[in-house]
PyMOL Python script that loads the backbone (N, CA, C, O; Angstrom):
from pymol import cmd

cmd.read_pdbstr("""\
ATOM      1  N   MET A   1      19.441  27.886  29.072  1.00  0.00           N
ATOM      2  CA  MET A   1      18.058  28.261  29.204  1.00  0.00           C
ATOM      3  C   MET A   1      17.212  27.238  28.464  1.00  0.00           C
ATOM      4  O   MET A   1      17.390  27.005  27.268  1.00  0.00           O
ATOM      5  N   ASP A   2      16.300  26.639  29.191  1.00  0.00           N
ATOM      6  CA  ASP A   2      15.480  25.608  28.575  1.00  0.00           C
ATOM      7  C   ASP A   2      14.168  26.145  28.035  1.00  0.00           C
ATOM      8  O   ASP A   2      13.843  25.922  26.869  1.00  0.00           O
ATOM      9  N   LYS A   3      13.421  26.839  28.852  1.00  0.00           N
ATOM     10  CA  LYS A   3      12.086  27.272  28.477  1.00  0.00           C
ATOM     11  C   LYS A   3      11.869  28.704  28.927  1.00  0.00           C
ATOM     12  O   LYS A   3      12.696  29.301  29.617  1.00  0.00           O
ATOM     13  N   LEU A   4      10.730  29.233  28.512  1.00  0.00           N
ATOM     14  CA  LEU A   4      10.329  30.551  28.969  1.00  0.00           C
ATOM     15  C   LEU A   4       9.120  30.405  29.886  1.00  0.00           C
ATOM     16  O   LEU A   4       8.228  29.596  29.627  1.00  0.00           O
ATOM     17  N   LEU A   5       9.097  31.184  30.944  1.00  0.00           N
ATOM     18  CA  LEU A   5       7.986  31.231  31.874  1.00  0.00           C
ATOM     19  C   LEU A   5       7.462  32.656  31.851  1.00  0.00           C
ATOM     20  O   LEU A   5       8.077  33.554  32.424  1.00  0.00           O
ATOM     21  N   PHE A   6       6.336  32.868  31.197  1.00  0.00           N
ATOM     22  CA  PHE A   6       5.791  34.215  31.009  1.00  0.00           C
ATOM     23  C   PHE A   6       6.817  35.137  30.347  1.00  0.00           C
ATOM     24  O   PHE A   6       6.933  36.312  30.695  1.00  0.00           O
ATOM     25  N   GLY A   7       7.558  34.581  29.388  1.00  0.00           N
ATOM     26  CA  GLY A   7       8.538  35.368  28.652  1.00  0.00           C
ATOM     27  C   GLY A   7       9.899  35.470  29.324  1.00  0.00           C
ATOM     28  O   GLY A   7      10.804  36.105  28.782  1.00  0.00           O
ATOM     29  N   TRP A   8      10.065  34.859  30.494  1.00  0.00           N
ATOM     30  CA  TRP A   8      11.324  34.917  31.242  1.00  0.00           C
ATOM     31  C   TRP A   8      12.002  33.562  31.157  1.00  0.00           C
ATOM     32  O   TRP A   8      11.343  32.542  31.356  1.00  0.00           O
ATOM     33  N   PRO A   9      13.310  33.515  30.865  1.00  0.00           N
ATOM     34  CA  PRO A   9      13.975  32.213  30.742  1.00  0.00           C
ATOM     35  C   PRO A   9      14.060  31.478  32.082  1.00  0.00           C
ATOM     36  O   PRO A   9      14.179  32.084  33.147  1.00  0.00           O
ATOM     37  N   THR A  10      13.993  30.165  31.983  1.00  0.00           N
ATOM     38  CA  THR A  10      14.133  29.325  33.168  1.00  0.00           C
ATOM     39  C   THR A  10      15.378  28.464  33.017  1.00  0.00           C
ATOM     40  O   THR A  10      15.848  28.210  31.908  1.00  0.00           O
ATOM     41  N   GLY A  11      15.894  28.026  34.140  1.00  0.00           N
ATOM     42  CA  GLY A  11      17.058  27.155  34.138  1.00  0.00           C
ATOM     43  C   GLY A  11      16.666  25.705  33.961  1.00  0.00           C
ATOM     44  O   GLY A  11      15.498  25.385  33.741  1.00  0.00           O
ATOM     45  N   GLU A  12      17.648  24.836  34.058  1.00  0.00           N
ATOM     46  CA  GLU A  12      17.405  23.405  33.897  1.00  0.00           C
ATOM     47  C   GLU A  12      16.446  22.870  34.955  1.00  0.00           C
ATOM     48  O   GLU A  12      15.733  21.893  34.728  1.00  0.00           O
ATOM     49  N   ASP A  13      16.439  23.530  36.119  1.00  0.00           N
ATOM     50  CA  ASP A  13      15.557  23.096  37.206  1.00  0.00           C
ATOM     51  C   ASP A  13      14.146  23.663  37.081  1.00  0.00           C
ATOM     52  O   ASP A  13      13.291  23.376  37.919  1.00  0.00           O
ATOM     53  N   GLY A  14      13.889  24.464  36.046  1.00  0.00           N
ATOM     54  CA  GLY A  14      12.575  25.043  35.849  1.00  0.00           C
ATOM     55  C   GLY A  14      12.350  26.355  36.573  1.00  0.00           C
ATOM     56  O   GLY A  14      11.322  27.002  36.372  1.00  0.00           O
ATOM     57  N   LYS A  15      13.297  26.762  37.416  1.00  0.00           N
ATOM     58  CA  LYS A  15      13.170  28.025  38.152  1.00  0.00           C
ATOM     59  C   LYS A  15      13.542  29.196  37.247  1.00  0.00           C
ATOM     60  O   LYS A  15      14.438  29.074  36.411  1.00  0.00           O
ATOM     61  N   PRO A  16      12.858  30.336  37.410  1.00  0.00           N
ATOM     62  CA  PRO A  16      13.236  31.518  36.628  1.00  0.00           C
ATOM     63  C   PRO A  16      14.690  31.886  36.892  1.00  0.00           C
ATOM     64  O   PRO A  16      15.170  31.802  38.022  1.00  0.00           O
ATOM     65  N   MET A  17      15.382  32.295  35.832  1.00  0.00           N
ATOM     66  CA  MET A  17      16.787  32.684  35.970  1.00  0.00           C
ATOM     67  C   MET A  17      16.866  34.109  36.525  1.00  0.00           C
ATOM     68  O   MET A  17      15.889  34.857  36.494  1.00  0.00           O
ATOM     69  N   VAL A  18      18.028  34.460  37.023  1.00  0.00           N
ATOM     70  CA  VAL A  18      18.279  35.782  37.590  1.00  0.00           C
ATOM     71  C   VAL A  18      18.961  36.635  36.523  1.00  0.00           C
ATOM     72  O   VAL A  18      19.911  36.193  35.878  1.00  0.00           O
ATOM     73  N   LEU A  19      18.474  37.851  36.344  1.00  0.00           N
ATOM     74  CA  LEU A  19      19.085  38.784  35.404  1.00  0.00           C
ATOM     75  C   LEU A  19      20.130  39.594  36.160  1.00  0.00           C
ATOM     76  O   LEU A  19      19.807  40.300  37.115  1.00  0.00           O
ATOM     77  N   VAL A  20      21.389  39.488  35.725  1.00  0.00           N
ATOM     78  CA  VAL A  20      22.511  40.167  36.372  1.00  0.00           C
ATOM     79  C   VAL A  20      23.091  41.169  35.392  1.00  0.00           C
ATOM     80  O   VAL A  20      23.335  40.840  34.231  1.00  0.00           O
ATOM     81  N   SER A  21      23.312  42.395  35.858  1.00  0.00           N
ATOM     82  CA  SER A  21      23.959  43.426  35.039  1.00  0.00           C
ATOM     83  C   SER A  21      25.081  44.053  35.837  1.00  0.00           C
ATOM     84  O   SER A  21      24.980  44.221  37.053  1.00  0.00           O
ATOM     85  N   ALA A  22      26.141  44.393  35.148  1.00  0.00           N
ATOM     86  CA  ALA A  22      27.242  45.128  35.756  1.00  0.00           C
ATOM     87  C   ALA A  22      27.778  46.090  34.713  1.00  0.00           C
ATOM     88  O   ALA A  22      27.889  45.744  33.537  1.00  0.00           O
ATOM     89  N   GLY A  23      28.103  47.273  35.136  1.00  0.00           N
ATOM     90  CA  GLY A  23      28.595  48.258  34.189  1.00  0.00           C
ATOM     91  C   GLY A  23      29.704  49.094  34.780  1.00  0.00           C
ATOM     92  O   GLY A  23      29.902  49.146  35.994  1.00  0.00           O
ATOM     93  N   VAL A  24      30.416  49.742  33.894  1.00  0.00           N
ATOM     94  CA  VAL A  24      31.532  50.571  34.322  1.00  0.00           C
ATOM     95  C   VAL A  24      31.810  51.622  33.254  1.00  0.00           C
ATOM     96  O   VAL A  24      31.527  51.420  32.073  1.00  0.00           O
ATOM     97  N   SER A  25      32.355  52.717  33.679  1.00  0.00           N
ATOM     98  CA  SER A  25      32.862  53.730  32.761  1.00  0.00           C
ATOM     99  C   SER A  25      34.091  54.343  33.420  1.00  0.00           C
ATOM    100  O   SER A  25      34.312  54.185  34.621  1.00  0.00           O
ATOM    101  N   GLU A  26      34.874  55.033  32.628  1.00  0.00           N
ATOM    102  CA  GLU A  26      36.109  55.611  33.168  1.00  0.00           C
ATOM    103  C   GLU A  26      36.425  56.910  32.441  1.00  0.00           C
ATOM    104  O   GLU A  26      36.232  57.027  31.231  1.00  0.00           O
ATOM    105  N   LYS A  27      36.905  57.866  33.191  1.00  0.00           N
ATOM    106  CA  LYS A  27      37.366  59.124  32.625  1.00  0.00           C
ATOM    107  C   LYS A  27      38.889  59.125  32.723  1.00  0.00           C
ATOM    108  O   LYS A  27      39.453  58.988  33.809  1.00  0.00           O
ATOM    109  N   ILE A  28      39.543  59.280  31.578  1.00  0.00           N
ATOM    110  CA  ILE A  28      41.005  59.279  31.536  1.00  0.00           C
ATOM    111  C   ILE A  28      41.473  60.715  31.379  1.00  0.00           C
ATOM    112  O   ILE A  28      41.129  61.397  30.413  1.00  0.00           O
ATOM    113  N   GLY A  29      42.256  61.158  32.338  1.00  0.00           N
ATOM    114  CA  GLY A  29      42.824  62.498  32.262  1.00  0.00           C
ATOM    115  C   GLY A  29      43.971  62.542  31.273  1.00  0.00           C
ATOM    116  O   GLY A  29      44.856  61.686  31.292  1.00  0.00           O
ATOM    117  N   LEU A  30      43.949  63.541  30.413  1.00  0.00           N
ATOM    118  CA  LEU A  30      44.988  63.703  29.398  1.00  0.00           C
ATOM    119  C   LEU A  30      45.705  65.025  29.622  1.00  0.00           C
ATOM    120  O   LEU A  30      45.249  65.848  30.415  1.00  0.00           O
ATOM    121  N   PRO A  31      46.817  65.237  28.935  1.00  0.00           N
ATOM    122  CA  PRO A  31      47.556  66.490  29.085  1.00  0.00           C
ATOM    123  C   PRO A  31      46.688  67.701  28.728  1.00  0.00           C
ATOM    124  O   PRO A  31      45.698  67.581  28.006  1.00  0.00           O
ATOM    125  N   GLN A  32      47.069  68.834  29.235  1.00  0.00           N
ATOM    126  CA  GLN A  32      46.423  70.110  28.952  1.00  0.00           C
ATOM    127  C   GLN A  32      44.957  70.118  29.378  1.00  0.00           C
ATOM    128  O   GLN A  32      44.102  70.680  28.693  1.00  0.00           O
ATOM    129  N   TYR A  33      44.682  69.489  30.512  1.00  0.00           N
ATOM    130  CA  TYR A  33      43.357  69.538  31.144  1.00  0.00           C
ATOM    131  C   TYR A  33      42.227  68.968  30.298  1.00  0.00           C
ATOM    132  O   TYR A  33      41.071  69.356  30.471  1.00  0.00           O
ATOM    133  N   SER A  34      42.538  68.070  29.402  1.00  0.00           N
ATOM    134  CA  SER A  34      41.487  67.416  28.625  1.00  0.00           C
ATOM    135  C   SER A  34      41.306  66.000  29.163  1.00  0.00           C
ATOM    136  O   SER A  34      42.117  65.513  29.951  1.00  0.00           O
ATOM    137  N   ASN A  35      40.245  65.357  28.732  1.00  0.00           N
ATOM    138  CA  ASN A  35      40.021  63.989  29.162  1.00  0.00           C
ATOM    139  C   ASN A  35      39.206  63.245  28.112  1.00  0.00           C
ATOM    140  O   ASN A  35      38.623  63.842  27.207  1.00  0.00           O
ATOM    141  N   VAL A  36      39.184  61.939  28.261  1.00  0.00           N
ATOM    142  CA  VAL A  36      38.432  61.061  27.377  1.00  0.00           C
ATOM    143  C   VAL A  36      37.579  60.154  28.255  1.00  0.00           C
ATOM    144  O   VAL A  36      38.061  59.586  29.234  1.00  0.00           O
ATOM    145  N   ASP A  37      36.316  60.027  27.895  1.00  0.00           N
ATOM    146  CA  ASP A  37      35.435  59.096  28.586  1.00  0.00           C
ATOM    147  C   ASP A  37      35.394  57.786  27.822  1.00  0.00           C
ATOM    148  O   ASP A  37      35.256  57.770  26.599  1.00  0.00           O
ATOM    149  N   ILE A  38      35.514  56.696  28.549  1.00  0.00           N
ATOM    150  CA  ILE A  38      35.352  55.373  27.971  1.00  0.00           C
ATOM    151  C   ILE A  38      34.121  54.769  28.618  1.00  0.00           C
ATOM    152  O   ILE A  38      34.009  54.724  29.843  1.00  0.00           O
ATOM    153  N   GLY A  39      33.221  54.316  27.805  1.00  0.00           N
ATOM    154  CA  GLY A  39      32.001  53.719  28.317  1.00  0.00           C
ATOM    155  C   GLY A  39      30.876  54.733  28.382  1.00  0.00           C
ATOM    156  O   GLY A  39      30.993  55.818  27.813  1.00  0.00           O
ATOM    157  N   PRO A  40      29.836  54.416  29.034  1.00  0.00           N
ATOM    158  CA  PRO A  40      29.685  53.221  29.874  1.00  0.00           C
ATOM    159  C   PRO A  40      29.490  51.949  29.044  1.00  0.00           C
ATOM    160  O   PRO A  40      28.928  51.967  27.949  1.00  0.00           O
ATOM    161  N   ILE A  41      29.973  50.861  29.608  1.00  0.00           N
ATOM    162  CA  ILE A  41      29.765  49.537  29.035  1.00  0.00           C
ATOM    163  C   ILE A  41      28.970  48.751  30.073  1.00  0.00           C
ATOM    164  O   ILE A  41      29.282  48.776  31.263  1.00  0.00           O
ATOM    165  N   THR A  42      27.956  48.065  29.609  1.00  0.00           N
ATOM    166  CA  THR A  42      27.136  47.249  30.499  1.00  0.00           C
ATOM    167  C   THR A  42      27.054  45.845  29.944  1.00  0.00           C
ATOM    168  O   THR A  42      26.788  45.649  28.758  1.00  0.00           O
ATOM    169  N   VAL A  43      27.280  44.875  30.798  1.00  0.00           N
ATOM    170  CA  VAL A  43      27.133  43.471  30.433  1.00  0.00           C
ATOM    171  C   VAL A  43      25.943  42.937  31.221  1.00  0.00           C
ATOM    172  O   VAL A  43      25.877  43.081  32.442  1.00  0.00           O
ATOM    173  N   THR A  44      25.012  42.324  30.515  1.00  0.00           N
ATOM    174  CA  THR A  44      23.807  41.774  31.136  1.00  0.00           C
ATOM    175  C   THR A  44      23.674  40.322  30.718  1.00  0.00           C
ATOM    176  O   THR A  44      23.867  39.974  29.554  1.00  0.00           O
ATOM    177  N   ARG A  45      23.340  39.479  31.689  1.00  0.00           N
ATOM    178  CA  ARG A  45      23.191  38.057  31.378  1.00  0.00           C
ATOM    179  C   ARG A  45      22.202  37.415  32.340  1.00  0.00           C
ATOM    180  O   ARG A  45      21.964  37.914  33.440  1.00  0.00           O
ATOM    181  N   PHE A  46      21.638  36.307  31.906  1.00  0.00           N
ATOM    182  CA  PHE A  46      20.807  35.491  32.779  1.00  0.00           C
ATOM    183  C   PHE A  46      21.684  34.417  33.400  1.00  0.00           C
ATOM    184  O   PHE A  46      22.493  33.791  32.716  1.00  0.00           O
ATOM    185  N   VAL A  47      21.519  34.206  34.707  1.00  0.00           N
ATOM    186  CA  VAL A  47      22.282  33.185  35.420  1.00  0.00           C
ATOM    187  C   VAL A  47      21.309  32.324  36.219  1.00  0.00           C
ATOM    188  O   VAL A  47      20.208  32.770  36.543  1.00  0.00           O
ATOM    189  N   PRO A  48      21.704  31.107  36.534  1.00  0.00           N
ATOM    190  CA  PRO A  48      20.819  30.246  37.325  1.00  0.00           C
ATOM    191  C   PRO A  48      20.554  30.852  38.697  1.00  0.00           C
ATOM    192  O   PRO A  48      21.433  31.471  39.297  1.00  0.00           O
ATOM    193  N   ASP A  49      19.341  30.667  39.181  1.00  0.00           N
ATOM    194  CA  ASP A  49      19.018  31.116  40.531  1.00  0.00           C
ATOM    195  C   ASP A  49      19.802  30.274  41.527  1.00  0.00           C
ATOM    196  O   ASP A  49      20.088  29.104  41.274  1.00  0.00           O
ATOM    197  N   GLY A  50      20.138  30.858  42.626  1.00  0.00           N
ATOM    198  CA  GLY A  50      20.894  30.137  43.650  1.00  0.00           C
ATOM    199  C   GLY A  50      20.936  30.943  44.922  1.00  0.00           C
ATOM    200  O   GLY A  50      20.109  31.827  45.146  1.00  0.00           O
ATOM    201  N   THR A  51      21.895  30.631  45.741  1.00  0.00           N
ATOM    202  CA  THR A  51      22.057  31.373  46.986  1.00  0.00           C
ATOM    203  C   THR A  51      22.556  32.783  46.675  1.00  0.00           C
ATOM    204  O   THR A  51      23.015  33.064  45.568  1.00  0.00           O
ATOM    205  N   ASP A  52      22.458  33.650  47.657  1.00  0.00           N
ATOM    206  CA  ASP A  52      22.954  35.013  47.465  1.00  0.00           C
ATOM    207  C   ASP A  52      24.427  35.004  47.087  1.00  0.00           C
ATOM    208  O   ASP A  52      24.849  35.784  46.233  1.00  0.00           O
ATOM    209  N   GLU A  53      25.210  34.140  47.702  1.00  0.00           N
ATOM    210  CA  GLU A  53      26.646  34.078  47.405  1.00  0.00           C
ATOM    211  C   GLU A  53      26.894  33.599  45.981  1.00  0.00           C
ATOM    212  O   GLU A  53      27.789  34.105  45.304  1.00  0.00           O
ATOM    213  N   GLU A  54      26.107  32.623  45.519  1.00  0.00           N
ATOM    214  CA  GLU A  54      26.259  32.146  44.139  1.00  0.00           C
ATOM    215  C   GLU A  54      25.928  33.250  43.139  1.00  0.00           C
ATOM    216  O   GLU A  54      26.629  33.425  42.142  1.00  0.00           O
ATOM    217  N   ILE A  55      24.863  33.986  43.408  1.00  0.00           N
ATOM    218  CA  ILE A  55      24.488  35.092  42.523  1.00  0.00           C
ATOM    219  C   ILE A  55      25.546  36.175  42.570  1.00  0.00           C
ATOM    220  O   ILE A  55      25.885  36.761  41.541  1.00  0.00           O
ATOM    221  N   LEU A  56      26.071  36.446  43.755  1.00  0.00           N
ATOM    222  CA  LEU A  56      27.126  37.448  43.892  1.00  0.00           C
ATOM    223  C   LEU A  56      28.362  37.062  43.081  1.00  0.00           C
ATOM    224  O   LEU A  56      29.024  37.933  42.518  1.00  0.00           O
ATOM    225  N   GLU A  57      28.679  35.783  43.015  1.00  0.00           N
ATOM    226  CA  GLU A  57      29.801  35.325  42.187  1.00  0.00           C
ATOM    227  C   GLU A  57      29.540  35.631  40.708  1.00  0.00           C
ATOM    228  O   GLU A  57      30.457  36.021  39.985  1.00  0.00           O
ATOM    229  N   HIS A  58      28.312  35.459  40.265  1.00  0.00           N
ATOM    230  CA  HIS A  58      27.963  35.803  38.881  1.00  0.00           C
ATOM    231  C   HIS A  58      28.077  37.308  38.653  1.00  0.00           C
ATOM    232  O   HIS A  58      28.526  37.742  37.592  1.00  0.00           O
ATOM    233  N   VAL A  59      27.677  38.099  39.636  1.00  0.00           N
ATOM    234  CA  VAL A  59      27.812  39.560  39.518  1.00  0.00           C
ATOM    235  C   VAL A  59      29.287  39.924  39.404  1.00  0.00           C
ATOM    236  O   VAL A  59      29.660  40.741  38.563  1.00  0.00           O
ATOM    237  N   ARG A  60      30.122  39.327  40.238  1.00  0.00           N
ATOM    238  CA  ARG A  60      31.566  39.602  40.184  1.00  0.00           C
ATOM    239  C   ARG A  60      32.152  39.233  38.822  1.00  0.00           C
ATOM    240  O   ARG A  60      32.931  39.993  38.247  1.00  0.00           O
ATOM    241  N   ALA A  61      31.773  38.069  38.315  1.00  0.00           N
ATOM    242  CA  ALA A  61      32.286  37.631  37.017  1.00  0.00           C
ATOM    243  C   ALA A  61      31.823  38.571  35.907  1.00  0.00           C
ATOM    244  O   ALA A  61      32.582  38.868  34.984  1.00  0.00           O
ATOM    245  N   THR A  62      30.590  39.033  35.994  1.00  0.00           N
ATOM    246  CA  THR A  62      30.062  39.948  34.986  1.00  0.00           C
ATOM    247  C   THR A  62      30.762  41.296  35.076  1.00  0.00           C
ATOM    248  O   THR A  62      31.077  41.898  34.049  1.00  0.00           O
ATOM    249  N   ALA A  63      31.010  41.777  36.293  1.00  0.00           N
ATOM    250  CA  ALA A  63      31.732  43.043  36.481  1.00  0.00           C
ATOM    251  C   ALA A  63      33.157  42.928  35.942  1.00  0.00           C
ATOM    252  O   ALA A  63      33.678  43.881  35.362  1.00  0.00           O
ATOM    253  N   THR A  64      33.783  41.782  36.127  1.00  0.00           N
ATOM    254  CA  THR A  64      35.147  41.571  35.636  1.00  0.00           C
ATOM    255  C   THR A  64      35.210  41.711  34.125  1.00  0.00           C
ATOM    256  O   THR A  64      36.166  42.277  33.594  1.00  0.00           O
ATOM    257  N   ILE A  65      34.203  41.204  33.426  1.00  0.00           N
ATOM    258  CA  ILE A  65      34.174  41.331  31.968  1.00  0.00           C
ATOM    259  C   ILE A  65      34.117  42.805  31.577  1.00  0.00           C
ATOM    260  O   ILE A  65      34.841  43.242  30.683  1.00  0.00           O
ATOM    261  N   SER A  66      33.255  43.570  32.248  1.00  0.00           N
ATOM    262  CA  SER A  66      33.143  45.009  31.961  1.00  0.00           C
ATOM    263  C   SER A  66      34.464  45.714  32.214  1.00  0.00           C
ATOM    264  O   SER A  66      34.900  46.537  31.410  1.00  0.00           O
ATOM    265  N   GLU A  67      35.100  45.390  33.330  1.00  0.00           N
ATOM    266  CA  GLU A  67      36.374  46.030  33.686  1.00  0.00           C
ATOM    267  C   GLU A  67      37.480  45.668  32.699  1.00  0.00           C
ATOM    268  O   GLU A  67      38.322  46.507  32.378  1.00  0.00           O
ATOM    269  N   GLN A  68      37.485  44.430  32.219  1.00  0.00           N
ATOM    270  CA  GLN A  68      38.499  44.018  31.242  1.00  0.00           C
ATOM    271  C   GLN A  68      38.349  44.810  29.947  1.00  0.00           C
ATOM    272  O   GLN A  68      39.343  45.205  29.339  1.00  0.00           O
ATOM    273  N   PHE A  69      37.122  45.040  29.532  1.00  0.00           N
ATOM    274  CA  PHE A  69      36.891  45.821  28.321  1.00  0.00           C
ATOM    275  C   PHE A  69      37.406  47.242  28.500  1.00  0.00           C
ATOM    276  O   PHE A  69      38.080  47.774  27.618  1.00  0.00           O
ATOM    277  N   ILE A  70      37.095  47.856  29.625  1.00  0.00           N
ATOM    278  CA  ILE A  70      37.553  49.225  29.893  1.00  0.00           C
ATOM    279  C   ILE A  70      39.074  49.276  29.903  1.00  0.00           C
ATOM    280  O   ILE A  70      39.663  50.221  29.380  1.00  0.00           O
ATOM    281  N   ALA A  71      39.716  48.272  30.491  1.00  0.00           N
ATOM    282  CA  ALA A  71      41.185  48.238  30.545  1.00  0.00           C
ATOM    283  C   ALA A  71      41.775  48.168  29.133  1.00  0.00           C
ATOM    284  O   ALA A  71      42.764  48.842  28.847  1.00  0.00           O
ATOM    285  N   GLU A  72      41.185  47.367  28.257  1.00  0.00           N
ATOM    286  CA  GLU A  72      41.664  47.267  26.876  1.00  0.00           C
ATOM    287  C   GLU A  72      41.502  48.602  26.152  1.00  0.00           C
ATOM    288  O   GLU A  72      42.399  49.035  25.429  1.00  0.00           O
ATOM    289  N   GLU A  73      40.360  49.247  26.350  1.00  0.00           N
ATOM    290  CA  GLU A  73      40.123  50.534  25.701  1.00  0.00           C
ATOM    291  C   GLU A  73      41.057  51.608  26.251  1.00  0.00           C
ATOM    292  O   GLU A  73      41.518  52.472  25.505  1.00  0.00           O
ATOM    293  N   ARG A  74      41.339  51.557  27.562  1.00  0.00           N
ATOM    294  CA  ARG A  74      42.260  52.518  28.172  1.00  0.00           C
ATOM    295  C   ARG A  74      43.633  52.410  27.524  1.00  0.00           C
ATOM    296  O   ARG A  74      44.248  53.427  27.203  1.00  0.00           O
ATOM    297  N   LYS A  75      44.124  51.178  27.328  1.00  0.00           N
ATOM    298  CA  LYS A  75      45.423  50.969  26.690  1.00  0.00           C
ATOM    299  C   LYS A  75      45.442  51.566  25.288  1.00  0.00           C
ATOM    300  O   LYS A  75      46.418  52.199  24.884  1.00  0.00           O
ATOM    301  N   THR A  76      44.365  51.358  24.558  1.00  0.00           N
ATOM    302  CA  THR A  76      44.278  51.892  23.191  1.00  0.00           C
ATOM    303  C   THR A  76      44.328  53.404  23.196  1.00  0.00           C
ATOM    304  O   THR A  76      45.069  54.000  22.415  1.00  0.00           O
ATOM    305  N   VAL A  77      43.550  54.035  24.063  1.00  0.00           N
ATOM    306  CA  VAL A  77      43.516  55.495  24.134  1.00  0.00           C
ATOM    307  C   VAL A  77      44.879  56.050  24.533  1.00  0.00           C
ATOM    308  O   VAL A  77      45.377  56.991  23.914  1.00  0.00           O
ATOM    309  N   LEU A  78      45.476  55.470  25.561  1.00  0.00           N
ATOM    310  CA  LEU A  78      46.784  55.960  26.027  1.00  0.00           C
ATOM    311  C   LEU A  78      47.856  55.755  24.955  1.00  0.00           C
ATOM    312  O   LEU A  78      48.736  56.602  24.800  1.00  0.00           O
ATOM    313  N   ALA A  79      47.797  54.658  24.221  1.00  0.00           N
ATOM    314  CA  ALA A  79      48.773  54.437  23.150  1.00  0.00           C
ATOM    315  C   ALA A  79      48.619  55.499  22.058  1.00  0.00           C
ATOM    316  O   ALA A  79      49.612  55.985  21.517  1.00  0.00           O
ATOM    317  N   MET A  80      47.392  55.850  21.741  1.00  0.00           N
ATOM    318  CA  MET A  80      47.163  56.879  20.729  1.00  0.00           C
ATOM    319  C   MET A  80      47.676  58.234  21.202  1.00  0.00           C
ATOM    320  O   MET A  80      48.273  58.975  20.421  1.00  0.00           O
ATOM    321  N   VAL A  81      47.455  58.562  22.449  1.00  0.00           N
ATOM    322  CA  VAL A  81      47.896  59.860  22.989  1.00  0.00           C
ATOM    323  C   VAL A  81      49.413  59.919  23.048  1.00  0.00           C
ATOM    324  O   VAL A  81      49.999  60.950  22.719  1.00  0.00           O
ATOM    325  N   GLN A  82      50.055  58.846  23.455  1.00  0.00           N
ATOM    326  CA  GLN A  82      51.503  58.832  23.600  1.00  0.00           C
ATOM    327  C   GLN A  82      52.207  58.840  22.241  1.00  0.00           C
ATOM    328  O   GLN A  82      53.361  59.255  22.142  1.00  0.00           O
ATOM    329  N   SER A  83      51.518  58.385  21.202  1.00  0.00           N
ATOM    330  CA  SER A  83      52.162  58.349  19.880  1.00  0.00           C
ATOM    331  C   SER A  83      52.165  59.714  19.202  1.00  0.00           C
ATOM    332  O   SER A  83      52.837  59.900  18.187  1.00  0.00           O
ATOM    333  N   LYS A  84      51.425  60.664  19.748  1.00  0.00           N
ATOM    334  CA  LYS A  84      51.356  61.994  19.116  1.00  0.00           C
ATOM    335  C   LYS A  84      52.337  62.941  19.740  1.00  0.00           C
ATOM    336  O   LYS A  84      52.418  64.101  19.335  1.00  0.00           O
TER     337      LYS A  84
END
""", "prot")
cmd.dss("prot")
cmd.show_as("cartoon", "prot")
cmd.util.cbc("prot")
cmd.orient("prot")
């Protein structure tokens, strides 16, 4: 991000950047009809403006980060439940 245009970051080309957000949450079913909610987790970032496909790639990458976090937390929760 080089500069701000009316408070909005611009890219190297001077064009306003695109704000991309992706989020996820998960409900993990546990024994005896209980469950644990993980999230929601939201990742938000500014990305360079581009074609719809280029922006979609940034959305996918941002969603992947959210999903990776949920997967790590799921492992932690399941490990805690299985150890009891």
